[in-house]
C-alpha positions in Angstrom: 15.8 24.1 -1.4 12.8 22.3 -3.0 10.3 21.0 -0.5 7.9 18.1 -1.0 5.0 18.3 1.4 2.9 15.1 1.8 0.0 14.1 3.9 -2.2 17.1 3.0 -5.2 15.0 2.0 -6.6 13.8 -1.4 -8.2 16.0 -4.0 -10.3 15.1 -7.0 -7.6 15.5 -9.6 -5.9 12.1 -8.9 -2.4 11.2 -7.8 -0.6 13.6 -10.2 -2.8 16.5 -9.0 -2.1 15.6 -5.4 1.6 15.4 -6.0 1.5 18.8 -7.8 -0.5 20.2 -4.9 2.0 18.9 -2.3 4.8 20.4 -4.4 3.0 23.7 -4.5 2.5 23.7 -0.8 6.2 22.9 -0.3 7.1 25.8 -2.6 4.9 28.1 -0.5 6.7 27.1 2.6 10.0 27.5 0.9 9.0 30.9 -0.3 7.6 32.2 3.0 9.6 30.5 5.7 13.1 29.8 6.8 13.5 26.1 6.3 16.4 23.9 7.2 17.0 20.2 7.5 19.2 18.5 10.2 20.2 14.9 10.7 19.3 13.3 14.1 22.8 14.2 15.4 22.2 17.9 14.5 24.2 18.2 11.3 22.8 20.7 8.8 22.0 18.9 5.6 19.8 21.5 3.7 18.8 25.1 4.0 16.7 27.5 1.9 17.6 31.1 1.1 15.3 32.5 3.8 17.2 30.6 6.4 20.6 31.6 5.0 19.4 35.3 4.9 18.1 35.2 8.4 21.4 33.7 9.7 23.6 35.9 7.4 25.3 32.8 6.1 26.4 31.3 2.8 25.3 27.8 2.0 28.8 26.4 1.5 30.0 27.7 4.9 27.3 26.1 7.0 26.3 22.8 5.2 27.8 20.0 7.4 28.0 22.2 10.5 26.3 21.1 13.6 23.3 23.0 15.0 25.4 24.2 17.9 27.4 26.3 15.4 24.4 28.7 15.5 24.3 28.8 19.3 26.2 30.5 22.0 28.8 28.2 23.6 27.0 28.4 27.0 23.7 27.4 25.4 25.3 24.5 23.4 27.0 23.2 26.5 23.9 23.3 28.7 21.8 20.3 29.8 18.7 22.0 28.4 20.3 22.0 24.9 21.1 18.3 25.2 17.6 17.5 26.4 16.3 19.6 23.4 18.0 17.2 21.0 17.0 14.1 22.9 13.3 15.2 22.6 13.7 15.7 18.9 15.4 12.3 18.4 12.5 10.8 20.4 10.1 12.2 17.7 8.7 15.2 19.6 7.8 18.3 17.6 9.1 21.4 19.5 8.0 25.0 19.1 10.7 27.5 19.8 11.5 31.1 19.6 15.2 31.5 20.3 18.2 33.8 19.7 20.8 32.3 17.4 24.3 33.4 16.4 24.5 34.6 12.8 27.5 34.2 10.5 27.7 38.0 10.2 28.2 38.4 14.0 24.6 39.6 14.5 22.0 38.0 16.6 19.3 36.1 14.6 15.9 35.4 16.0 13.8 32.5 14.6 10.4 31.5 15.7 9.0 28.2 14.5 8.9 24.4 14.8 11.5 21.7 14.9 9.6 18.7 13.4 11.1 15.2 13.3 10.4 13.2 10.1 10.0 9.5 10.7 10.9 6.6 8.4 8.6 3.6 7.7 9.7 2.0 10.9 8.9 5.0 13.0 12.5 6.1 13.6 13.6 9.7 13.2 15.5 10.0 9.9 15.8 13.8 9.9 14.5 17.0 11.5 12.9 19.9 9.6 13.0 23.5 11.0 10.2 25.7 9.7 10.5 29.2 11.1 9.9 32.8 10.6 12.6 35.4 10.9 11.4 37.5 13.8 14.6 39.5 14.4 12.8 42.7 13.4 9.8 41.9 15.6 12.1 40.9 18.5 14.1 44.1 18.1 10.9 46.1 17.9 9.6 44.2 21.0 12.8 44.7 22.8 12.8 48.4 21.8 9.3 48.8 22.9 10.0 46.9 26.2 13.1 49.0 26.8 11.1 52.1 25.9 8.3 51.1 28.3 10.9 50.4 31.0 12.5 53.7 30.4 9.1 55.3 30.2 8.1 53.5 33.4 11.3 54.7 35.1 10.4 58.3 34.4 6.7 58.0 34.5 4.0 57.1 37.0 2.3 54.0 35.8 -0.7 52.1 37.2 -2.9 49.3 35.8 -6.6 48.9 36.4 -9.1 46.2 35.5 -12.2 47.3 33.5 -14.1 47.8 36.8 -11.5 50.4 37.9 -9.7 48.2 40.5 -6.0 48.7 40.8 -3.9 45.7 39.5 -0.4 47.2 40.0 1.4 50.4 40.3 5.0 51.4 39.9 7.1 53.1 42.4 6.8 56.5 40.6 3.1 56.4 40.9 3.2 55.4 44.6 5.7 58.1 45.3 3.6 60.6 43.4 0.4 59.7 45.3 2.1 59.0 48.7 1.0 55.4 48.9 2.7 52.0 49.2 1.9 49.6 46.5 0.2 47.1 48.9 -2.1 50.0 50.1 -3.7 50.5 46.7 -3.7 47.2 44.9 -7.3 46.0 44.9 -8.7 49.5 45.7 -10.9 51.4 43.3 -9.6 54.2 41.2 -12.0 56.6 43.0 -9.6 56.8 46.0 -7.5 59.1 43.9 -10.5 61.4 43.0 -12.5 64.0 44.8 -15.8 62.7 46.3 -17.8 65.0 44.1 -16.1 63.8 40.9 -16.3 60.1 41.9 -20.1 60.5 42.2 -20.6 62.4 39.0 -22.0 61.2 35.7 -18.7 62.3 34.0 -16.8 59.8 36.1 -19.1 57.0 35.2 -18.9 58.0 31.5 -15.1 58.1 31.9 -15.0 54.4 32.9 -17.7 53.5 30.4 -15.5 54.8 27.6 -12.5 52.9 28.9 -14.6 49.8 29.2 -15.4 50.1 25.5 -11.7 50.3 24.7 -11.6 54.1 24.1 -8.5 55.9 24.9 -8.6 58.8 27.4 -5.8 61.2 28.1 -5.2 64.7 29.4 -4.8 66.8 32.5 -6.4 65.3 35.6 -6.9 66.5 39.1 -6.3 63.8 41.6 -6.0 63.5 45.4 -2.9 62.1 47.2 -2.9 60.0 50.3 -2.3 63.1 52.5 -5.4 64.8 50.9 -3.4 67.3 48.8 -4.1 67.8 45.2 -2.0 66.4 42.5 -2.2 67.5 38.9 -1.1 64.9 36.5 -0.8 64.7 32.7 -2.0 61.1 32.0 -3.2 58.7 29.4 -5.6 55.9 30.1 -5.0 53.3 27.4 -7.2 50.2 27.2 -5.2 47.1 26.5 -7.0 44.9 23.8 -6.8 41.2 23.3 -6.3 39.6 19.9 -10.0 40.0 19.1 -9.8 43.7 19.9 -11.7 43.4 23.2 -10.4 45.5 26.1 -9.0 43.5 29.0 -7.4 46.1 31.2 -6.4 49.8 31.3 -2.9 51.1 31.7 -2.4 54.6 32.8 0.8 56.7 32.3 0.9 59.8 34.3 3.2 62.7 35.0 3.1 65.0 38.0 2.5 68.5 36.7 1.8 70.1 40.0 4.7 72.3 39.6 5.0 74.1 36.3 8.7 73.6 36.0 8.5 69.9 36.7 5.6 69.8 34.2 7.7 71.4 31.5 10.7 69.2 32.1 8.7 66.0 32.2 6.5 67.0 29.3 9.6 67.8 27.2 11.1 64.4 28.1 8.0 62.5 27.4 7.4 64.2 24.1 10.9 63.6 23.1 10.6 59.9 24.0 7.3 59.7 22.2 8.8 61.5 19.2 11.6 58.9 19.0 9.3 55.9 19.2 6.0 57.1 17.8 4.8 58.7 14.5 3.1 62.0 15.6 1.1 64.4 13.5 -1.1 67.3 14.7 -4.2 68.7 13.1 -6.2 71.8 13.6 -9.9 71.6 14.5 -10.7 71.4 10.7 -8.4 68.5 10.0 -5.5 70.3 8.4 -2.0 69.2 9.3 -0.1 71.7 11.4 2.9 69.6 12.4 4.4 66.1 12.0 7.5 64.4 13.3 10.2 62.7 11.2 8.9 59.2 11.9 5.4 60.1 10.6 6.9 61.7 7.4 9.1 58.7 6.9 6.2 56.2 7.2 4.1 58.1 4.8 6.9 59.0 2.4 6.4 62.8 2.5 8.6 65.8 3.0 7.4 68.1 5.7 6.6 70.9 3.3 4.5 68.5 1.2 2.3 67.6 4.1 1.9 70.7 6.3 -1.3 72.5 5.4 -2.8 69.5 3.7 -6.0 67.9 5.0 -6.1 64.6 6.7 -7.9 63.1 3.8 -4.7 63.4 1.8 -3.5 60.2 3.5 -6.8 58.4 3.2 -8.5 56.2 0.5 -10.5 58.5 -1.8 -13.6 56.2 -1.5 -13.4 56.2 2.3 -13.4 60.0 2.7 -16.6 60.2 0.7 -18.5 58.1 3.2 -20.5 59.1 6.3 -18.1 57.1 8.5 -15.3 59.6 7.8 -17.5 62.6 8.5 -18.6 61.0 11.8 -15.0 60.4 12.7 -14.1 64.1 12.6 -17.4 65.2 14.2 -16.5 62.9 17.1 -13.0 64.4 17.4 -14.5 67.9 17.2 -16.7 66.9 20.1 -13.6 66.0 22.1 -14.1 62.3 21.7 -10.9 60.2 21.6 -10.6 57.8 18.6 -8.3 54.8 18.5 -7.9 51.8 16.3 -6.2 50.3 13.2 -6.5 52.4 10.1 -5.6 51.9 6.5 -3.8 54.9 5.0 -2.3 55.8 1.6 1.4 56.8 1.4 2.8 59.3 -1.1 3.7 56.6 -3.5 0.2 55.1 -3.4 1.2 52.1 -1.3 -1.2 51.1 1.5 0.1 51.7 5.0 -1.5 50.2 8.1 -1.2 52.1 11.4 -2.3 51.6 14.9 -3.2 55.1 16.0 -4.9 57.2 18.6 -6.5 60.5 17.7 -6.3 62.7 20.9 -8.4 65.8 21.1 -6.5 68.6 22.9 -8.6 71.0 24.8 -7.7 74.2 26.6 -8.4 74.9 30.2 -12.0 75.7 29.3 -12.5 72.4 27.6 -12.4 73.9 24.1 -10.9 71.8 21.3 -7.7 73.5 20.1 -6.1 70.7 18.0 -6.0 66.9 17.5 -2.8 65.0 18.1 -2.4 61.6 16.5 0.1 59.0 17.8 0.6 56.2 15.4 2.7 53.0 14.9 3.3 51.5 11.5 1.9 47.9 11.6 2.0 47.3 7.9 4.4 44.4 8.2 2.4 42.9 11.0 -0.8 43.4 9.1 0.7 41.7 6.0 1.9 38.9 8.2 -1.5 38.6 9.7 -3.1 38.6 6.2 -0.5 36.0 5.1 -1.4 33.9 8.2 -5.1 34.2 7.4 -4.4 33.2 3.8 -2.5 30.2 5.0 -5.2 29.3 7.4 -7.7 29.6 4.5 -5.4 27.5 2.3 -5.1 24.9 5.1 -8.9 25.0 5.5 -9.2 24.3 1.7 -6.7 21.4 1.9 -7.5 19.9 5.3 -10.5 18.9 7.3 -11.0 21.6 10.0 -13.3 21.7 12.9 -13.6 24.0 15.9 -14.6 23.1 19.5 -15.2 24.9 22.7 -12.7 24.0 25.4 -15.3 21.5 26.7 -15.5 19.7 23.3 -18.7 21.2 21.8 -18.5 21.7 18.0 -18.6 25.3 17.0 -17.9 25.0 13.3 -16.7 22.5 10.7 -15.5 23.0 7.1 -16.7 21.1 4.0 -13.6 18.8 4.0 -14.3 17.6 7.5 -18.0 17.1 6.8 -17.2 15.2 3.6 -14.7 13.0 5.5 -17.1 12.1 8.2 -20.3 12.0 6.1 -22.2 14.6 8.2 -23.9 17.8 7.3 -23.1 21.0 9.2 -26.3 21.0 11.1 -25.7 17.4 12.2 -22.5 18.4 14.1 -22.7 22.0 15.3 -23.6 22.1 18.9 -22.9 18.4 19.4 -20.0 17.1 21.5 -16.8 15.7 20.0 -17.7 12.3 21.5 -20.1 11.7 18.6 -17.1 10.8 16.4 -15.6 8.4 19.0 -16.2 4.8 20.2 -18.2 4.4 23.4 -15.3 2.6 25.0 -12.9 5.6 24.4 -15.5 8.1 25.5 -16.0 6.4 28.8 -12.3 6.1 29.5 -10.0 8.3 31.7 -7.8 8.8 28.7 -10.6 10.7 26.9 -11.3 12.9 30.0 -7.6 13.7 30.3 -7.5 14.5 26.5 -10.0 17.3 26.9 -8.6 18.4 30.3 -5.2 18.8 28.6 -6.6 20.8 25.8 -8.6 23.0 28.2 -5.2 23.7 29.9 -3.7 24.8 26.6 -1.7 21.6 25.8 -1.3 20.9 22.1 -2.3 17.3 21.1 -1.3 15.6 17.8 -1.3 12.1 16.4 -3.3 9.5 14.5 -6.8 9.1 15.8 -9.4 6.4 15.2 -12.9 7.9 14.7 -16.3 6.9 13.4 -18.1 8.5 10.4 -21.8 8.9 10.2 -22.3 5.4 8.8 -20.5 4.0 11.9 -17.5 3.0 9.8 -13.9 3.3 11.1 -11.8 6.1 9.8 -8.3 7.2 10.7 -7.4 10.9 11.0 -3.9 12.4 11.3 -4.8 15.5 13.3 -3.6 18.3 15.5 -5.8 19.8 18.3 -4.7 23.4 18.7 -5.8 25.4 21.8 -6.5 29.1 20.9 -5.8 31.6 23.6 -7.1 35.1 24.4 -5.0 38.0 25.5 -4.9 36.7 29.1 -3.7 33.3 28.1 -7.1 31.6 28.6 -8.1 28.9 26.1 -11.2 30.1 24.2 -11.5 27.4 21.7 -9.8 24.4 20.1 -9.1 24.1 16.4 -8.5 20.7 14.9 -6.7 20.3 11.6 -6.9 16.8 10.1 -6.6 14.7 7.0 -8.0 11.3 6.2 -5.3 8.6 6.4 -7.7 5.6 6.6 -6.3 3.8 3.6 -2.7 4.6 4.5 -3.4 3.5 8.1 -4.9 0.2 7.0 -1.9 -0.4 4.7 0.5 0.5 7.6 -1.4 -1.9 10.0 -1.3 -4.6 7.3 2.4 -3.9 6.7 3.1 -4.0 10.4 1.2 -7.2 10.8 3.2 -8.7 8.0 6.4 -7.6 9.5 5.3 -9.0 12.9 4.4 -12.3 11.1 7.9 -12.3 9.5 9.4 -11.5 12.9 7.5 -14.3 14.5 8.3 -16.9 11.9 11.9 -16.0 10.8 15.1 -15.4 12.6 16.0 -11.7 12.0 19.2 -9.8 12.7 20.5 -6.4 11.6 24.1 -5.4 10.9 26.0 -2.2 10.0 27.8 -2.2 6.7 30.9 -3.2 8.6 29.2 -6.3 10.0 28.6 -4.9 13.5 25.4 -6.4 15.1 22.8 -3.8 15.7 19.8 -5.9 16.9 18.2 -9.3 16.6 14.9 -10.8 17.3 14.0 -13.7 19.7 13.9 -16.3 16.9 17.5 -15.5 15.9 18.7 -15.5 19.5 16.9 -18.8 20.2 18.4 -20.3 17.1 22.0 -19.3 18.0 21.6 -19.7 21.8 22.6 -16.2 22.7 21.0 -13.2 24.5 20.9 -9.8 22.7 23.3 -8.3 25.2 25.8 -11.0 24.4 25.9 -10.2 20.7 24.9 -6.5 20.3 27.9 -4.5 19.1 30.0 -7.5 18.2 30.9 -8.6 14.6 29.1 -11.1 12.4 32.3 -13.2 12.4 31.4 -14.5 15.9 29.0 -16.9 14.1 31.5 -18.0 11.4 33.9 -21.0 11.4 37.5 -19.7 11.9 38.7 -21.3 8.7 35.9 -19.7 6.7 36.5 -16.4 8.4 40.0 -16.2 6.9 38.8 -17.1 3.4 38.6 -14.7 0.4 35.0 -15.8 0.0 34.0 -14.3 3.4 35.7 -11.0 2.5 34.0 -10.9 -0.9 30.7 -11.6 0.9 30.8 -8.4 3.0 32.2 -6.3 0.2 29.3 -7.3 -2.0 26.8 -6.3 0.8 28.7 -3.0 1.1 28.0 -2.4 -2.6 24.3 -3.0 -2.0 24.3 -6.6 -3.5 22.0 -9.0 -1.7 23.3 -12.5 -0.7 21.3 -15.6 -0.1 21.8 -19.3 0.3 22.5 -22.0 2.9 25.1 -21.1 5.4 27.0 -23.0 8.1 27.2 -20.9 11.3 28.6 -21.5 14.8 26.1 -21.1 17.7 26.9 -20.7 21.3 29.1 -23.4 22.9 30.5 -24.1 19.3 27.3 -25.7 18.2 26.9 -26.3 14.5 23.9 -24.4 13.1 22.8 -24.5 9.4 20.5 -21.7 8.2 18.8 -20.9 4.9 19.2 -17.1 4.8 19.0 -13.9 2.8 21.2 -10.8 3.5 19.4 -7.7 2.2 21.0 -4.2 2.1 18.7 -1.4 3.4 19.2 1.9 1.5 19.0 5.5 2.7 17.2 8.4 1.0 20.2 8.9 -1.4 20.1 5.3 -2.5 23.2 4.3 -0.6 23.4 1.1 1.5 23.0 2.0 5.1 22.7 -1.3 6.9 22.0 -5.0 6.3 19.1 -7.0 7.5 19.2 -10.8 7.5 16.1 -13.1 7.4 16.8 -16.8 8.1 15.3 -20.0 9.2 17.0 -23.0 10.9 17.7 -26.0 8.6 20.1 -27.8 11.0 17.7 -30.8 11.4 17.3 -30.9 7.6 21.0 -30.9 7.1 21.5 -33.6 9.7 18.8 -35.7 7.9 20.5 -35.1 4.6 23.7 -36.4 6.1 22.0 -39.5 7.4 20.4 -40.0 3.9 23.9 -39.6 2.3 25.3 -42.3 4.7 22.3 -44.6 4.0 22.7 -43.9 0.3 26.2 -45.2 0.4 25.0 -48.3 2.1 22.2 -48.7 -0.4 24.7 -48.5 -3.2 26.5 -51.6 -1.9 23.3 -53.5 -1.3 21.9 -52.6 -4.7 25.3 -53.7 -6.3 24.9 -57.1 -4.5 21.3 -57.2 -5.7 22.3 -56.5 -9.2 24.9 -59.4 -9.1 22.3 -61.7 -7.6 19.8 -60.7 -10.3 22.5 -61.4 -13.0 23.1 -64.9 -11.5 19.4 -65.6 -11.5 19.1 -64.4 -15.0 21.9 -66.7 -16.1 20.4 -69.6 -14.2 17.0 -68.8 -15.8 18.6 -68.9 -19.2 20.2 -72.3 -18.5 16.9 -73.7 -17.1 15.1 -72.5 -20.2 17.6 -74.6 -22.3 17.3 -77.6 -20.1 13.5 -77.4 -20.1 13.5 -77.3 -23.9 15.7 -80.4 -24.0 13.4 -82.2 -21.5 10.4 -81.3 -23.6 12.1 -82.8 -26.7 13.0 -86.0 -24.8 9.5 -86.3 -23.5 8.2 -85.9 -27.0 10.6 -88.7 -28.3 9.5 -90.9 -25.3 5.9 -90.3 -26.2 6.5 -91.3 -29.8 8.3 -94.5 -28.8 5.5 -95.5 -26.4 3.0 -94.8 -29.1 5.0 -97.4 -31.3 5.2 -99.9 -28.5 1.5 -99.6 -27.9 0.9 -100.1 -31.6 3.2 -103.3 -31.6 1.5 -104.7 -28.5 -1.9 -104.1 -30.0 -0.7 -106.1 -33.1 0.7 -108.8 -30.8 -2.7 -109.0 -29.0 -4.4 -109.4 -32.4 -1.9 -112.1 -33.4 -2.5 -113.9 -30.0 -6.2 -113.8 -30.6 -5.7 -115.4 -34.1 -3.3 -118.0 -32.6 -5.9 -118.7 -29.9 -8.5 -119.3 -32.6 -6.2 -121.7 -34.3 -5.4 -123.5 -31.1 -9.1 -123.7 -30.4 -9.5 -125.3 -33.9 -6.6 -127.7 -33.1 -8.2 -128.5 -29.7 -11.5 -129.2 -31.5 -9.6 -131.4 -34.0 -7.8 -133.2 -31.2 -11.2 -133.9 -29.5 -12.7 -135.1 -32.7 -9.5 -137.2 -33.3 -9.8 -138.6 -29.8 -13.5 -139.4 -30.4 -12.6 -141.0 -33.8 -9.9 -143.1 -32.1 -12.3 -144.1 -29.4 -14.8 -145.1 -32.0 -12.0 -146.9 -33.9 -11.0 -148.9 -30.8 -14.6 -149.9 -30.3 -14.7 -151.0 -33.9 -11.4 -152.8 -33.6 -12.7 -154.7 -30.6 -15.6 -155.7 -32.5 -13.3 -156.8 -35.3 -11.3 -159.0 -32.9 -8.0 -160.2 -34.2 -8.5 -158.5 -37.4 -8.8 -155.2 -35.7 -5.8 -155.6 -33.4 -3.5 -153.6 -35.6 -6.0 -151.0 -36.2 -6.7 -150.9 -32.5 -3.0 -150.2 -31.9 -3.1 -147.4 -34.4 -6.2 -146.1 -33.0 -4.7 -146.1 -29.5 -1.7 -144.2 -30.8 -3.9 -141.8 -32.5 -5.9 -141.4 -29.4 -2.8 -140.7 -27.3 -1.5 -138.3 -30.0 -4.9 -136.6 -29.9 -4.8 -136.4 -26.1 -1.3 -135.0 -26.2 -2.4 -132.5 -28.9 -5.4 -131.6 -26.8 -3.1 -131.2 -23.8 -0.6 -129.1 -25.9 -3.5 -127.1 -27.2 -4.7 -126.5 -23.8 -1.2 -125.5 -22.6 -0.8 -123.3 -25.7 -4.2 -121.8 -25.1 -3.3 -121.2 -21.5 0.0 -119.6 -22.4 -1.6 -117.5 -25.1 -4.2 -116.4 -22.6 -1.5 -115.4 -20.2 0.4 -113.7 -23.0 -2.8 -111.9 -24.1 -3.5 -110.9 -20.6 0.1 -109.7 -20.2 -0.1 -107.9 -23.6 -3.3 -106.3 -22.4 -1.6 -105.2 -19.2 1.4 -103.9 -21.2 -0.8 -102.0 -23.5 -2.6 -100.4 -20.6 0.7 -99.6 -18.9 2.0 -98.2 -22.2 -1.1 -96.1 -22.5 -0.5 -94.8 -18.9 3.1 -94.2 -19.7 2.0 -92.3 -22.9 -0.5 -90.2 -20.8 2.3 -89.6 -18.2 4.7 -88.5 -21.0 2.0 -86.3 -22.4 1.5 -84.7 -18.9 5.3 -84.4 -18.5 5.5 -82.7 -21.9 2.7 -80.3 -20.8 4.4 -79.5 -17.6 7.7 -79.1 -19.3 6.0 -76.7 -21.7 4.5 -74.7 -18.8 7.9 -74.8 -17.0 9.6 -73.5 -20.1 7.0 -70.7 -20.3 7.4 -69.9 -16.6 11.2 -69.9 -16.9 11.0 -67.6 -19.9 8.7 -65.3 -17.9 11.3 -65.4 -15.0 14.0 -64.6 -17.5 12.1 -61.6 -18.8 11.2 -60.4 -15.2 14.9 -60.8 -14.2 15.8 -58.7 -17.3 13.3 -56.0 -16.2 14.7 -56.2 -12.6 18.2 -55.8 -14.0 17.1 -52.6 -15.9 15.2 -51.3 -12.9 18.2 -52.1 -10.7 20.4 -50.0 -13.1 17.9 -47.1 -12.8 17.8 -47.4 -9.0 21.6 -47.3 -8.9 21.6 -44.2 -11.1 19.1 -42.5 -8.9 20.9 -43.4 -5.7 24.1 -42.0 -7.3 22.3 -38.8 -8.2 20.8 -38.5 -4.6 24.2 -39.1 -3.1 25.8 -36.4 -5.3 23.0 -33.9 -4.4 23.2 -34.7 -0.7 26.9 -34.3 -0.6 26.7 -31.0 -2.5 24.2 -29.6 0.0 26.2 -30.8 3.0 
């Protein structure tokens, strides 16, 4: 099972180096831990070999099984088990050490974490189990517990604090000493001693050694409640915490007052110890004189190979050369008890770690006669501890790590943390955690509860906003881990963190964008079968429903019944099931059979295997737009009729303009001919006027001649009178001439008058002809302008006809487009 571990921080090698590092860390987890992956419903989807080995299973037999397959039926049916999975599905990480049912019929013990893995939307997509196989440790612990219980049932046992006050005592001890438990709890150990011994320096030294964690054991004289002596064979064993500091003393004792009882109890105790403890005995010089089977098995020797050999045989050659080793045996020779964790060398050269006590055995005179060593093989524990320390060191190299007191004062910080926050070590050690926080948070009850919870041992994890030295905002994904002493008290808090500032900013931006989309678009989610999973307020408002009314129902509730039965609708959902997105304008039915038109995209959402898992739809309401388009379509049809009529009118105008142009041309020609005729008339009348003037001149001459004639006739009459009778005839002639002259003068005057009138009338005719000529000229000019205007009108009408054709074409195109959208 290949694991990919992300979120371990950034190194200097770039993305590829970070990915390689994540893969390497995943490989380490895969190599060292039992790892399994479950779906949110508990189905096992992956498992590595460590998990399969721990459970005694084959991969093909368990893949697809539910987690309850590994549980007892009572456990699987319990409310606690159901609550356990509800917590996991809610995203809670759970630490658990539990017994599981293996495939081989044996119990399996796993200790570790069930860690939910979230998708981009914060939903649990799977659950990872990372655990250690602690079956051996649990069996050993159970064996030790049962041994202790068995030991307690046959042994007097009492517990003291380091000041010697009784914490508890078993019934055997109370019976041995004649007390009830309530009579001795809280009392000093000295109540069981003689007064002289209780006041002696030896007694003080005895408790000083125990207070330093030194083991003490042997034969002791004690005083029972009734004042009688009790001889007990006892061991005083300091109990150490994880830091090797003594926290209390447990005493195992046997009543050896009677020798027979002493022998029987001693034999039973030694047998029990022999079965559970590696034992070897040395003489006063350090040579092996006896060893039990367990010790031989641990060290890999045969009895004959070890007896007679010096203790140094099992020690590191460099160690035995040192002064520390010499002092060790000098202390034992002086009767001083030695206890601790020791590295030893087995026969095959392998390093063996043992937790052991070296117990000097003295005779009744207090003389050392031998040394008995009781030991437990803790090699596996030591290796696991070393492994854990290595992992912690690796984590420290990969993550930002800082340690606090339970009150929040900084104890230590690694380079990664200092680099992330921009501080130096001396800037933070001794300062309070609040230096990394906003003042508003520091002054809040939430912050006080945060440290109160940690001080009470509650683990805290999450994404935290902090401030670096420059006052800039940074985001840390961190765990605050309380560290306990042997008594369960929180001694410090260790924080593991990595910088997720950029990722957090991107996530916040992505969330903001998603919220913006959610605020602006109608959104609904479906299963691949079309079942409605959820919908936002915009969608509900658009369709007129509440979420409760639609959740769990099918998409077809929004579809016209006729469309629902169509092949197109079936193909639509089959395409989505294949992971093919769909988009376009859709007609849907809202609540109360209301027509709703939406512009929408149906987008398949894929799972980790690339298979479509659900469908999300983004849409916006275009109902008003569709209604407007329908109105436009109706108006377009009306416009088509109107524009048709307009085209016909324009055609009529064009034809009329063409006729008017012809008529104007004919009028202009007639006006030109009239102008020419008038020009001729004017010319003739001017000639007549000239002739009239000539005639007038002639008449004037005739009038002058008539006057002269009349004068001559008058003179002739005068002369005829003078001539008398001889002049009578001449006088008659002269009279006739005079009368003719008078008539000529009268005729000349009449002619002159008529000629004057004719001349005047010719002059008037000429003036009127000139006016007519000017009028014809003006008419010709106006006709010319009219012809130009009519030609312009004809051209404009032609342009209007072409524009009308284009408008008709565009309206037809708009009508076609509108109908296709509707």
